[in-house]
MIGUVEX-43535 format. One record per atom (N, C-alpha, C): x, y, z. Coordinates in steps of 0.02 Angstrom, whole numbers, plus 50000, padded with zeros to 5 digits. Last residue first. Layout:
BEGIN
XYZ
...
END
This chain:
BEGIN
549096177451210
548786171151206
548946167751280
548956194551181
549396189551214
548916183951235
548676204551028
548436201251097
548856196651122
549706217750985
549376210350973
549156208151038
549246234251024
549866228451021
549366222351009
548536245750908
548556242250979
549016235750971
549276259250830
548956252750819
549096250350894
549856270450832
549186271850841
548826263950840
551266273050830
550906271050896
550206270250892
552436267050737
551786268750725
551366267250799
553936273250694
553586270750749
552896272050743
555346273950598
554566274950596
554296271550653
556836280150557
556456276150602
555736278850602
557336288050478
557076284350449
556726278750492
558186296850556
557606299950514
557126294850488
559126288950618
558586291350662
557896294650619
559836286350505
559476281350537
558966284250578
560466298850486
559926296350433
559596289350469
561096302050604
560626306050573
560126301950527
562056291050587
561576290650646
560986295050633
562756294250483
562406288150478
561836288950536
563306306850527
562866306450475
562536300750469
564156302050626
563696306750643
563126306750587
565076295050552
564676291650602
564066295650618
565566305050467
565286298650442
564776296050479
566256313050571
565626315750522
565246309050504
567186303350605
566696305950650
566076309050616
567976301750496
567586295750523
567106298150568
568536314850478
568086312650438
567706306650455
569186316850601
568696320550599
568236317750533
570446310750652
569796307450656
569226310050635
571406318650622
571436313350582
570876309350595
571046329850710
571036331650637
571026323550599
570096325050860
570846325850816
570706326050739
568556335550882
568966328650873
569616330050850
567356344650979
567946342850923
568316337050928
565776349250972
566186344350977
566736344650933
564876363151057
565246361151000
565636354151021
563416369451115
563996366251131
564276363551054
562736386151149
562686379251138
563316376451153
562186403151104
562646398651139
562536390751120
560956416151131
561606412651095
562066408651131
560036419351223
559836413651173
560386412251124
560576437151224
560066430551253
559946425651199
561846443551247
561686439751197
561336434151205
561966451051367
562196453651313
561956449851244
561616441051471
561306449051472
561436452251411
562276430251418
561526430451426
561206437451425
563686427651351
563346430851409
562776432151394
563626411251273
563816418851273
563526421951339
564276395351260
563836400251294
564186406651290
564846385251214
564956391251179
564406395751198
565726370351281
565286375151280
565376381551233
566356356351211
566536362851230
565826367451221
566746340651221
566246343851201
566406350051241
568036330051126
567936335851186
567286340051176
568436313951088
568016318951083
568116324151146
568966297851013
568946303951060
568706309751044
568236285350950
568396291650934
568336296550992
567586273450960
568306274050975
568606278950960
566186271550963
566556270250900
567306271150910
565876278451078
565776269951065
566116268251004
566106290451061
566576286851102
566516279551086
565236293550967
565796294550943
566346289850996
564106293351054
564136288850998
564806288450972
564426302651142
564516295651171
564446291551115
564346313851066
564986313051103
565006305451121
562836314451050
563356313051006
563986310751026
562506316151182
562346309651151
562786307751085
562996328451195
563336323451244
563076316551210
562206335351110
563026335551092
563296330851142
560986335551174
561106332451111
561916331351097
561366342251286
561046336251293
561216332951221
561406356051253
561956352551272
561926344751274
560826362751109
560706358951157
561256354351183
561266368450989
561026372751036
561026370451105
562736360850922
562046360750929
561926365250993
563936353850802
563756359350851
563016357850869
565366343850753
564556344550771
564546349950817
566656345050732
566276341250693
565506340850701
568056355150734
567376354350743
566986349550693
569706348750765
569176351450717
568516350150738
571266350450823
570776348650831
570236352850783
572996345750842
572546349550792
571826346950799
573586345751001
573536342550953
573056347950901
573816353851122
574386354951055
574196351851012
572736351151202
572786357351168
573306357551119
572226333551176
572616338651216
572666345751165
570786322851181
571236326351151
571586332251191
570736309851303
570566315551279
571026319651228
571766294851267
571476299051310
571146305351268
572256277551248
571956285551203
571616288351270
573446271151355
572726270651323
572626277651293
575006267451333
574696272051352
573976273051317
575656254551300
575706256151356
575236262151377
575376255751149
575186250151184
575206250351267
575846267551109
575076266851117
574936260551151
577186275951111
576986270351132
576356270451151
577906288351076
577146288051064
576986280951061
579266288851112
578806291451155
578096291851140
580316278251102
579776279351077
579306282551120
582106281151099
581556278851138
580896282351106
583616273551035
583076278451017
582356276551069
585096271551089
584516267951078
583946273351073
END
């Protein structure tokens, strides 16, 4: 009897493991931005790994940041989600110059 080692019903998805093919879908100089994007991907059901790319600051000041890696089979969907988020963020227009309407 063959045993199925890829039983997804008993094992919930976990962070990508080193043996899996991972691809970079996002990078940022700010770790906080990378963490927000990672949360966005997680909320869409895409597992990701945020990796620091900091360089030795005494040799390369200002060089570094964070990259987000996802499984190769989820990369296209992750890029689509990130692009949609960027587009919606750019189109958000909040006018703070007007006074709020009076409350009756």
